[in-house]
Steps between C-alpha positions, in 0.01 A plus 500: 500500500351569159759379249374752244622786721850352514499428127381850411771650719774270371411568137480878530779672302669670801530173695616314189771762446604453862529127428703576189745696713532208742547258212775711348703463821437125520612459138798732559395737225678833460166684520530816708319831528725810485529652847310830456187339353371297801519812718319702233219244466473471878452875534254499209285230662494687831414825322217338305332331796549813710324718244213255453470446874495873569226551245287225653570627852378846402182353356428272799603744773613414853194316625485270801609188309801678350618624840449160664682317220799735508512476881496119478778511240717710730426264789616204290814691401583523872378158612666283233862611558468464878351150493739393224797624704393297804486184288815566298698586812480133604730411207686819405692772679334833569631674189390235249169442678423874494594539132287201402211623715518843336492344153190298583333788680530718191343435160575421137348753263553268202306220673220750562506609134490135387197446724329802340569350157359166618181672620473684170518171311217364718299823460488535880478868599722656766536846651784741437538585868686169545799679342500729805528192720787379281682832538458510877608140567847520347687717749384406857673161490837668438452707817386193696803302379747757630307543825519126560876509450547800728282354774665157501871578445753706695514863389862483392435201271184629331471654155682823448255691282315773690126540514509779244665275243265214586185711461633644175564150363165367625273776376692666218646205311418510130216246503316660792548851363376413149203299631383756755572791266308338214211423734475865603536617139219262403275641773570862402477440126173307528353783707625800302624376161294202378594584141866468594437159658323388182810588299707277732288191434703372199811519719353341813261251337612373159871475583451353847461130415804494273716682755395254772591204275841649425565572868398148605734355238784677678365391840498141378868527410588655837290248695659212308845626594398518865377140500862387487544633853221287648746237620655757730174623652395177672173310520355724773524818292368323190199380701449849644516663156228267369277474808510862621305628197227244565471592868505874434248464217270303735517784753432745218196296395364508856541878510336535158200295615463713814522820297264356236730587216383406151684218323742713301607714795521192722742329260720810481500528880599133533778548245632803690508293819662201329767671289856586600723788397806425287584857395432770761572298814826338376627844397416642844632200694835516323536856631349462845582138595823412316554209740214308335578265212327631181500154341253384767233766474534562126501131408201426724286790377602510133607141434211327677213717628470719190473216243277300736257791529477592133479141371302314769412740781273746319258237357517309830402810698219571254363148536512529879323835520226388258385262774444785743431809288230478230546667164335838460 
């Protein structure tokens, strides 16, 4: 792997702020971010990438490559939780295996945003329609997770939340709603109000990098606090949390090569396949599968997979795909 890719990623301000958050926990600093702000910055980041993605999607249109890429993304959102469940079930009960599988079948929007920032630093172009793939990959894993529980446990011992509540949580949680809504607003505004989109640029462009750095500072603090729970998770889950992203990214690379995606889109597709949800899925699993232990799926996805991806994974995936996909 090209060491310059790793160095450029490690020395980017957002990743350094993430490291600062981790360091503050290790040094037992009293650094903390007031509770409303991380949620605000999270919604801002989703809104910004949704608007930009919608604008690019309107310009590119739904051509054959867009449809095939989105179809492949949905297929991965179904395949990853099922295969993960079969492996995790060898070590965990049905409830914990399903919750973990759902987390790894879904995606991390912040990892995706970090990958976009990484591509921007390398001046590697990417298409806005990848945001549509991001939006569509978050919810299916939640449905698959509950289906796995219902199919493999007695009816009277399964989760109590009805399908209406599950679908509401899967498709109308705040992150999905803001991302999909912003994507549609971006499409409509780019088509009918380009002057309005131009006025949004200072909000979605100039502020974006600083907001991402601030958000990753908070994520570093939260991830550092979760690392304390690693002793309780066991070696198998630690290995899964570090190896699953590599396996899923390799599958994503194979799909990207078959689809002939350009480098930028290929990296984003690999990151979507390799990331794990630590916001939407944990919130849904707490409601739908209360029998699962949150410390397992939150610690694995947020304490291990998330930092691995943003620090090492993204440049590693880029180095791998450069061997198979030439620069354009």
